[in-house]
BALOBA-1460 file (C-alpha; in Angstrom, 3 decimals):
// residues 279
<rec num="1" residu="m" x="0.000" y="0.000" z="0.000"/>
<rec num="2" residu="s" x="1.266" y="3.485" z="-0.809"/>
<rec num="3" residu="i" x="2.333" y="5.975" z="1.849"/>
<rec num="4" residu="t" x="-0.465" y="8.396" z="2.763"/>
<rec num="5" residu="e" x="-0.104" y="12.005" z="3.904"/>
<rec num="6" residu="k" x="-2.897" y="14.132" z="5.347"/>
<rec num="7" residu="i" x="-3.690" y="17.598" z="3.986"/>
<rec num="8" residu="q" x="-5.905" y="19.758" z="6.195"/>
<rec num="9" residu="t" x="-5.193" y="23.255" z="4.838"/>
<rec num="10" residu="r" x="-4.804" y="24.921" z="1.441"/>
<rec num="11" residu="n" x="-1.062" y="24.472" z="1.633"/>
<rec num="12" residu="a" x="1.409" y="24.511" z="-1.261"/>
<rec num="13" residu="l" x="0.758" y="20.855" z="-2.074"/>
<rec num="14" residu="y" x="-2.995" y="21.370" z="-2.220"/>
<rec num="15" residu="q" x="-2.495" y="24.426" z="-4.419"/>
<rec num="16" residu="k" x="-0.520" y="22.222" z="-6.807"/>
<rec num="17" residu="f" x="-3.573" y="19.966" z="-7.205"/>
<rec num="18" residu="e" x="-5.714" y="23.047" z="-7.862"/>
<rec num="19" residu="v" x="-3.473" y="24.295" z="-10.657"/>
<rec num="20" residu="l" x="-3.308" y="20.837" z="-12.246"/>
<rec num="21" residu="k" x="-7.030" y="21.271" z="-12.847"/>
<rec num="22" residu="t" x="-7.017" y="24.864" z="-14.022"/>
<rec num="23" residu="n" x="-3.617" y="25.828" z="-15.422"/>
<rec num="24" residu="r" x="-2.349" y="24.295" z="-18.666"/>
<rec num="25" residu="n" x="1.227" y="25.521" z="-18.223"/>
<rec num="26" residu="k" x="1.459" y="24.095" z="-14.713"/>
<rec num="27" residu="r" x="0.170" y="20.734" z="-15.925"/>
<rec num="28" residu="y" x="3.027" y="20.504" z="-18.396"/>
<rec num="29" residu="k" x="5.523" y="21.785" z="-15.858"/>
<rec num="30" residu="y" x="4.638" y="18.941" z="-13.504"/>
<rec num="31" residu="q" x="3.798" y="16.502" z="-16.356"/>
<rec num="32" residu="e" x="0.694" y="15.453" z="-14.417"/>
<rec num="33" residu="f" x="-3.074" y="15.855" z="-14.742"/>
<rec num="34" residu="i" x="-6.225" y="15.190" z="-12.721"/>
<rec num="35" residu="v" x="-8.680" y="12.373" z="-13.447"/>
<rec num="36" residu="e" x="-12.182" y="12.275" z="-11.982"/>
<rec num="37" residu="g" x="-15.176" y="9.981" z="-12.451"/>
<rec num="38" residu="v" x="-15.634" y="6.244" z="-12.001"/>
<rec num="39" residu="r" x="-15.394" y="5.278" z="-15.683"/>
<rec num="40" residu="n" x="-12.327" y="7.422" z="-16.286"/>
<rec num="41" residu="i" x="-10.579" y="6.174" z="-13.156"/>
<rec num="42" residu="n" x="-11.328" y="2.530" z="-13.929"/>
<rec num="43" residu="e" x="-10.122" y="2.799" z="-17.531"/>
<rec num="44" residu="c" x="-7.032" y="4.792" z="-16.544"/>
<rec num="45" residu="i" x="-5.976" y="2.049" z="-14.142"/>
<rec num="46" residu="e" x="-7.021" y="-0.774" z="-16.489"/>
<rec num="47" residu="k" x="-4.890" y="0.629" z="-19.330"/>
<rec num="48" residu="g" x="-1.801" y="0.922" z="-17.152"/>
<rec num="49" residu="w" x="-1.334" y="4.682" z="-16.892"/>
<rec num="50" residu="e" x="1.158" y="5.694" z="-14.212"/>
<rec num="51" residu="i" x="-0.605" y="6.959" z="-11.078"/>
<rec num="52" residu="a" x="1.255" y="9.569" z="-9.045"/>
<rec num="53" residu="s" x="-1.350" y="9.962" z="-6.279"/>
<rec num="54" residu="i" x="-4.847" y="9.094" z="-5.148"/>
<rec num="55" residu="l" x="-6.755" y="11.865" z="-3.376"/>
<rec num="56" residu="y" x="-9.663" y="11.060" z="-1.055"/>
<rec num="57" residu="t" x="-11.309" y="11.946" z="2.242"/>
<rec num="58" residu="r" x="-12.419" y="9.685" z="5.056"/>
<rec num="59" residu="e" x="-14.792" y="12.335" z="6.393"/>
<rec num="60" residu="l" x="-17.302" y="11.156" z="3.782"/>
<rec num="61" residu="p" x="-18.362" y="7.512" z="3.221"/>
<rec num="62" residu="l" x="-16.121" y="5.523" z="0.873"/>
<rec num="63" residu="s" x="-17.669" y="2.754" z="-1.216"/>
<rec num="64" residu="d" x="-16.168" y="-0.716" z="-1.562"/>
<rec num="65" residu="w" x="-15.028" y="0.358" z="-5.058"/>
<rec num="66" residu="a" x="-13.120" y="3.352" z="-3.673"/>
<rec num="67" residu="q" x="-11.613" y="1.351" z="-0.828"/>
<rec num="68" residu="t" x="-10.416" y="-1.292" z="-3.289"/>
<rec num="69" residu="i" x="-8.815" y="1.306" z="-5.563"/>
<rec num="70" residu="i" x="-6.956" y="2.876" z="-2.639"/>
<rec num="71" residu="q" x="-5.753" y="-0.497" z="-1.327"/>
<rec num="72" residu="t" x="-4.762" y="-2.162" z="-4.593"/>
<rec num="73" residu="t" x="-3.632" y="0.580" z="-7.001"/>
<rec num="74" residu="h" x="0.078" y="1.322" z="-7.138"/>
<rec num="75" residu="s" x="0.900" y="5.005" z="-6.716"/>
<rec num="76" residu="e" x="3.846" y="7.069" z="-5.549"/>
<rec num="77" residu="k" x="2.046" y="8.691" z="-2.609"/>
<rec num="78" residu="n" x="-1.582" y="9.178" z="-1.610"/>
<rec num="79" residu="y" x="-3.232" y="12.115" z="0.134"/>
<rec num="80" residu="e" x="-6.111" y="12.155" z="2.601"/>
<rec num="81" residu="l" x="-7.905" y="15.514" z="2.447"/>
<rec num="82" residu="t" x="-10.589" y="17.083" z="4.567"/>
<rec num="83" residu="a" x="-14.117" y="16.866" z="3.172"/>
<rec num="84" residu="e" x="-14.074" y="20.612" z="2.531"/>
<rec num="85" residu="l" x="-10.881" y="20.436" z="0.469"/>
<rec num="86" residu="m" x="-12.144" y="17.421" z="-1.457"/>
<rec num="87" residu="r" x="-15.399" y="19.233" z="-2.296"/>
<rec num="88" residu="a" x="-13.440" y="22.217" z="-3.559"/>
<rec num="89" residu="l" x="-11.387" y="20.037" z="-5.917"/>
<rec num="90" residu="s" x="-14.253" y="17.917" z="-7.206"/>
<rec num="91" residu="d" x="-16.236" y="19.027" z="-10.263"/>
<rec num="92" residu="k" x="-19.149" y="16.752" z="-9.348"/>
<rec num="93" residu="e" x="-22.347" y="17.928" z="-7.677"/>
<rec num="94" residu="d" x="-21.910" y="15.064" z="-5.248"/>
<rec num="95" residu="t" x="-18.262" y="15.162" z="-4.203"/>
<rec num="96" residu="s" x="-16.188" y="12.490" z="-5.951"/>
<rec num="97" residu="e" x="-14.892" y="9.730" z="-3.718"/>
<rec num="98" residu="l" x="-11.527" y="9.708" z="-5.480"/>
<rec num="99" residu="l" x="-9.376" y="11.895" z="-7.681"/>
<rec num="100" residu="l" x="-6.269" y="10.571" z="-9.426"/>
<rec num="101" residu="v" x="-3.123" y="12.515" z="-10.202"/>
<rec num="102" residu="v" x="-1.784" y="10.806" z="-13.325"/>
<rec num="103" residu="k" x="1.508" y="11.076" z="-15.200"/>
<rec num="104" residu="m" x="1.349" y="12.334" z="-18.781"/>
<rec num="105" residu="r" x="2.584" y="10.110" z="-21.575"/>
<rec num="106" residu="n" x="4.943" y="11.323" z="-24.281"/>
<rec num="107" residu="d" x="3.873" y="12.227" z="-27.801"/>
<rec num="108" residu="e" x="6.042" y="9.667" z="-29.562"/>
<rec num="109" residu="l" x="4.304" y="7.868" z="-32.412"/>
<rec num="110" residu="n" x="5.706" y="4.520" z="-33.506"/>
<rec num="111" residu="l" x="4.401" y="3.558" z="-36.943"/>
<rec num="112" residu="n" x="5.152" y="-0.085" z="-36.194"/>
<rec num="113" residu="e" x="2.327" y="-0.017" z="-33.634"/>
<rec num="114" residu="f" x="-0.292" y="0.507" z="-36.354"/>
<rec num="115" residu="s" x="-2.287" y="-2.363" z="-37.807"/>
<rec num="116" residu="k" x="-2.019" y="-3.494" z="-41.426"/>
<rec num="117" residu="n" x="-4.963" y="-1.302" z="-42.404"/>
<rec num="118" residu="p" x="-5.194" y="1.662" z="-40.002"/>
<rec num="119" residu="v" x="-7.671" y="4.487" z="-39.701"/>
<rec num="120" residu="v" x="-6.090" y="7.644" z="-38.292"/>
<rec num="121" residu="a" x="-7.696" y="11.011" z="-37.547"/>
<rec num="122" residu="l" x="-6.391" y="14.550" z="-37.173"/>
<rec num="123" residu="f" x="-8.335" y="17.315" z="-35.424"/>
<rec num="124" residu="d" x="-7.008" y="20.695" z="-36.555"/>
<rec num="125" residu="r" x="-6.885" y="23.301" z="-33.762"/>
<rec num="126" residu="p" x="-9.931" y="22.147" z="-31.753"/>
<rec num="127" residu="s" x="-11.245" y="24.998" z="-29.633"/>
<rec num="128" residu="n" x="-14.103" y="23.326" z="-27.749"/>
<rec num="129" residu="k" x="-13.418" y="20.917" z="-24.893"/>
<rec num="130" residu="g" x="-16.646" y="18.972" z="-25.335"/>
<rec num="131" residu="n" x="-16.109" y="18.551" z="-29.085"/>
<rec num="132" residu="l" x="-12.616" y="17.190" z="-28.547"/>
<rec num="133" residu="g" x="-13.909" y="14.760" z="-25.930"/>
<rec num="134" residu="t" x="-16.672" y="13.640" z="-28.297"/>
<rec num="135" residu="v" x="-14.214" y="13.046" z="-31.154"/>
<rec num="136" residu="i" x="-11.967" y="11.043" z="-28.803"/>
<rec num="137" residu="r" x="-14.918" y="8.868" z="-27.788"/>
<rec num="138" residu="s" x="-15.986" y="8.346" z="-31.417"/>
<rec num="139" residu="c" x="-12.429" y="7.400" z="-32.412"/>
<rec num="140" residu="d" x="-12.360" y="4.784" z="-29.683"/>
<rec num="141" residu="a" x="-15.836" y="3.449" z="-30.498"/>
<rec num="142" residu="l" x="-15.282" y="3.111" z="-34.248"/>
<rec num="143" residu="g" x="-11.777" y="1.705" z="-34.532"/>
<rec num="144" residu="v" x="-9.661" y="4.810" z="-35.162"/>
<rec num="145" residu="e" x="-6.185" y="3.853" z="-33.984"/>
<rec num="146" residu="c" x="-4.718" y="7.291" z="-33.344"/>
<rec num="147" residu="l" x="-5.934" y="10.869" z="-32.991"/>
<rec num="148" residu="i" x="-3.525" y="13.679" z="-33.812"/>
<rec num="149" residu="v" x="-4.326" y="17.087" z="-32.338"/>
<rec num="150" residu="s" x="-2.623" y="19.776" z="-34.391"/>
<rec num="151" residu="g" x="-1.765" y="23.437" z="-33.915"/>
<rec num="152" residu="h" x="-2.725" y="25.659" z="-30.988"/>
<rec num="153" residu="s" x="-5.686" y="23.873" z="-29.466"/>
<rec num="154" residu="v" x="-7.593" y="22.941" z="-26.365"/>
<rec num="155" residu="d" x="-5.340" y="20.982" z="-24.026"/>
<rec num="156" residu="i" x="-5.956" y="17.241" z="-24.348"/>
<rec num="157" residu="y" x="-5.376" y="16.916" z="-20.571"/>
<rec num="158" residu="e" x="-8.062" y="19.482" z="-19.694"/>
<rec num="159" residu="p" x="-10.405" y="17.858" z="-17.128"/>
<rec num="160" residu="a" x="-13.497" y="18.649" z="-19.230"/>
<rec num="161" residu="v" x="-11.949" y="16.902" z="-22.254"/>
<rec num="162" residu="i" x="-11.178" y="13.769" z="-20.275"/>
<rec num="163" residu="t" x="-14.587" y="13.758" z="-18.560"/>
<rec num="164" residu="s" x="-16.489" y="14.106" z="-21.839"/>
<rec num="165" residu="s" x="-14.536" y="11.209" z="-23.372"/>
<rec num="166" residu="m" x="-16.181" y="8.858" z="-20.838"/>
<rec num="167" residu="g" x="-13.032" y="6.777" z="-20.370"/>
<rec num="168" residu="s" x="-12.079" y="6.579" z="-24.060"/>
<rec num="169" residu="f" x="-9.201" y="8.995" z="-23.493"/>
<rec num="170" residu="f" x="-7.229" y="6.197" z="-21.866"/>
<rec num="171" residu="n" x="-7.930" y="3.656" z="-24.606"/>
<rec num="172" residu="l" x="-6.788" y="5.757" z="-27.565"/>
<rec num="173" residu="k" x="-3.378" y="6.910" z="-28.747"/>
<rec num="174" residu="i" x="-3.578" y="10.729" z="-28.740"/>
<rec num="175" residu="v" x="-0.609" y="12.716" z="-30.014"/>
<rec num="176" residu="r" x="-0.070" y="16.476" z="-30.090"/>
<rec num="177" residu="m" x="1.589" y="17.909" z="-33.208"/>
<rec num="178" residu="p" x="1.752" y="21.682" z="-32.711"/>
<rec num="179" residu="e" x="3.767" y="22.318" z="-35.883"/>
<rec num="180" residu="n" x="2.338" y="21.620" z="-39.356"/>
<rec num="181" residu="q" x="5.676" y="20.236" z="-40.491"/>
<rec num="182" residu="m" x="5.312" y="17.430" z="-37.962"/>
<rec num="183" residu="v" x="2.021" y="16.456" z="-39.607"/>
<rec num="184" residu="f" x="3.509" y="16.559" z="-43.114"/>
<rec num="185" residu="e" x="6.397" y="14.348" z="-41.992"/>
<rec num="186" residu="f" x="3.961" y="11.870" z="-40.424"/>
<rec num="187" residu="i" x="1.962" y="11.691" z="-43.676"/>
<rec num="188" residu="r" x="5.154" y="11.175" z="-45.687"/>
<rec num="189" residu="k" x="6.133" y="8.236" z="-43.492"/>
<rec num="190" residu="m" x="2.649" y="6.725" z="-43.615"/>
<rec num="191" residu="k" x="2.558" y="6.885" z="-47.417"/>
<rec num="192" residu="k" x="5.918" y="5.164" z="-47.516"/>
<rec num="193" residu="q" x="4.790" y="2.424" z="-45.142"/>
<rec num="194" residu="y" x="1.306" y="2.054" z="-46.682"/>
<rec num="195" residu="p" x="1.373" y="2.580" z="-50.481"/>
<rec num="196" residu="t" x="-2.435" y="2.964" z="-50.664"/>
<rec num="197" residu="f" x="-2.608" y="5.393" z="-47.726"/>
<rec num="198" residu="q" x="-4.893" y="8.342" z="-48.482"/>
<rec num="199" residu="v" x="-5.564" y="11.607" z="-46.664"/>
<rec num="200" residu="i" x="-9.190" y="12.723" z="-46.728"/>
<rec num="201" residu="g" x="-10.164" y="16.182" z="-45.576"/>
<rec num="202" residu="t" x="-13.639" y="16.922" z="-44.269"/>
<rec num="203" residu="t" x="-15.572" y="19.886" z="-45.576"/>
<rec num="204" residu="a" x="-19.123" y="21.222" z="-45.467"/>
<rec num="205" residu="h" x="-18.854" y="22.326" z="-49.085"/>
<rec num="206" residu="k" x="-20.047" y="20.082" z="-51.907"/>
<rec num="207" residu="e" x="-17.059" y="17.886" z="-52.659"/>
<rec num="208" residu="y" x="-16.904" y="14.085" z="-52.924"/>
<rec num="209" residu="p" x="-19.938" y="12.544" z="-51.148"/>
<rec num="210" residu="l" x="-18.904" y="10.332" z="-48.258"/>
<rec num="211" residu="y" x="-20.592" y="7.228" z="-49.710"/>
<rec num="212" residu="e" x="-18.542" y="7.494" z="-52.922"/>
<rec num="213" residu="l" x="-15.182" y="7.354" z="-51.127"/>
<rec num="214" residu="d" x="-13.231" y="4.125" z="-50.758"/>
<rec num="215" residu="l" x="-12.479" y="4.009" z="-47.040"/>
<rec num="216" residu="s" x="-11.511" y="0.344" z="-46.937"/>
<rec num="217" residu="t" x="-7.772" y="1.048" z="-47.330"/>
<rec num="218" residu="p" x="-5.381" y="2.840" z="-44.917"/>
<rec num="219" residu="v" x="-6.808" y="6.305" z="-44.402"/>
<rec num="220" residu="m" x="-6.367" y="9.493" z="-42.428"/>
<rec num="221" residu="f" x="-9.297" y="11.827" z="-41.840"/>
<rec num="222" residu="m" x="-8.488" y="15.519" z="-41.378"/>
<rec num="223" residu="i" x="-11.152" y="17.248" z="-39.295"/>
<rec num="224" residu="g" x="-11.246" y="21.031" z="-39.374"/>
<rec num="225" residu="n" x="-11.493" y="23.601" z="-36.611"/>
<rec num="226" residu="e" x="-15.075" y="24.269" z="-35.444"/>
<rec num="227" residu="t" x="-15.114" y="27.829" z="-36.823"/>
<rec num="228" residu="d" x="-12.540" y="28.016" z="-39.595"/>
<rec num="229" residu="g" x="-12.425" y="24.451" z="-40.925"/>
<rec num="230" residu="l" x="-9.151" y="22.956" z="-42.127"/>
<rec num="231" residu="c" x="-6.231" y="25.325" z="-42.581"/>
<rec num="232" residu="h" x="-5.161" y="25.860" z="-46.217"/>
<rec num="233" residu="a" x="-1.906" y="23.952" z="-45.724"/>
<rec num="234" residu="f" x="-3.790" y="20.823" z="-44.659"/>
<rec num="235" residu="k" x="-6.398" y="21.186" z="-47.402"/>
<rec num="236" residu="d" x="-3.613" y="21.255" z="-49.975"/>
<rec num="237" residu="t" x="-2.179" y="18.074" z="-48.469"/>
<rec num="238" residu="c" x="-5.403" y="16.092" z="-48.782"/>
<rec num="239" residu="d" x="-5.830" y="13.575" z="-51.585"/>
<rec num="240" residu="l" x="-9.589" y="14.181" z="-51.509"/>
<rec num="241" residu="l" x="-12.085" y="16.385" z="-49.715"/>
<rec num="242" residu="g" x="-15.142" y="14.502" z="-48.536"/>
<rec num="243" residu="t" x="-18.519" y="15.829" z="-47.482"/>
<rec num="244" residu="i" x="-21.628" y="14.427" z="-45.809"/>
<rec num="245" residu="p" x="-24.578" y="15.183" z="-48.109"/>
<rec num="246" residu="m" x="-27.538" y="16.844" z="-46.405"/>
<rec num="247" residu="a" x="-31.128" y="16.025" z="-47.322"/>
<rec num="248" residu="q" x="-32.456" y="18.212" z="-50.135"/>
<rec num="249" residu="t" x="-35.145" y="19.537" z="-47.795"/>
<rec num="250" residu="s" x="-32.668" y="20.311" z="-45.019"/>
<rec num="251" residu="y" x="-32.099" y="23.824" z="-43.702"/>
<rec num="252" residu="a" x="-28.890" y="22.613" z="-42.037"/>
<rec num="253" residu="s" x="-25.860" y="22.882" z="-44.283"/>
<rec num="254" residu="s" x="-23.476" y="20.883" z="-42.079"/>
<rec num="255" residu="f" x="-23.096" y="18.891" z="-38.878"/>
<rec num="256" residu="n" x="-21.436" y="19.826" z="-35.611"/>
<rec num="257" residu="v" x="-17.785" y="18.755" z="-35.900"/>
<rec num="258" residu="g" x="-18.251" y="15.915" z="-33.414"/>
<rec num="259" residu="c" x="-21.258" y="14.559" z="-35.325"/>
<rec num="260" residu="a" x="-19.483" y="14.897" z="-38.673"/>
<rec num="261" residu="a" x="-16.404" y="13.058" z="-37.425"/>
<rec num="262" residu="t" x="-18.563" y="10.259" z="-36.027"/>
<rec num="263" residu="v" x="-20.360" y="9.795" z="-39.362"/>
<rec num="264" residu="m" x="-17.047" y="9.671" z="-41.241"/>
<rec num="265" residu="f" x="-15.569" y="7.121" z="-38.835"/>
<rec num="266" residu="y" x="-18.730" y="5.020" z="-38.983"/>
<rec num="267" residu="e" x="-18.671" y="4.894" z="-42.781"/>
<rec num="268" residu="a" x="-15.048" y="3.715" z="-42.705"/>
<rec num="269" residu="a" x="-15.961" y="1.012" z="-40.176"/>
<rec num="270" residu="r" x="-19.031" y="0.005" z="-42.211"/>
<rec num="271" residu="q" x="-17.055" y="-0.368" z="-45.427"/>
<rec num="272" residu="r" x="-14.348" y="-2.373" z="-43.721"/>
<rec num="273" residu="q" x="-16.944" y="-4.682" z="-42.180"/>
<rec num="274" residu="q" x="-18.700" y="-5.068" z="-45.542"/>
<rec num="275" residu="y" x="-15.555" y="-5.761" z="-47.518"/>
<rec num="276" residu="g" x="-13.752" y="-7.731" z="-44.809"/>
<rec num="277" residu="a" x="-11.000" y="-5.112" z="-44.659"/>
<rec num="278" residu="f" x="-10.370" y="-5.295" z="-40.914"/>
<rec num="279" residu="d" x="-7.176" y="-6.921" z="-39.710"/>
């Protein structure tokens, strides 16, 4: 069992936990982030992420689940807080039983880890935490092997992003590529490794209808920013631009980015199932 230290005031250590939730720069300074919620905590532990600390209070009832996590999960050091401090840290209406402080993983991407016929996605400069969480969950649900987050974007370790992914964050390879050149180099390597690899950009304008695209071979979807769409540099890199046709009677001209991404991923999964193109 890990060593436990009590925290009864808003001391420097407690303030560190506060900034891990609210301050992007501090998260990267410490290389740690906060995880809250039963599904996220369970999946984080199940997928072998490194746990720095478990935070909890004994001034409120702890379930058998929480007790088991505390007793059996390896961590560097745990902290027992007062109920007041735990309430202040928790984002839940009913104070969470546990919070995890988790070590970040690096952004290295090993092409040898991909399957023989991968689906990859890129989200260009996402600005909405909920949308990013939704895209992460859809990637996980529909067989996308890696999500690249490009440019200046919402932080992937933002608590709201992780919460909205409903545990999928910990089951998906997510890599930050802040510089466009990193993306271009990744595409170059993928096209070398997979001769039929294609890059498909998503657009609301009338381009190639989704159902006319061959998504049964190695593919990368490029998903644009919620407001501005794909940057010009990425558009120019795409082999094709695909669109989801709206009904002729529809007032809507496009989907929310999370919905659009989900439809694109589903069509790729459907085609692969139909043509037996899974591994």
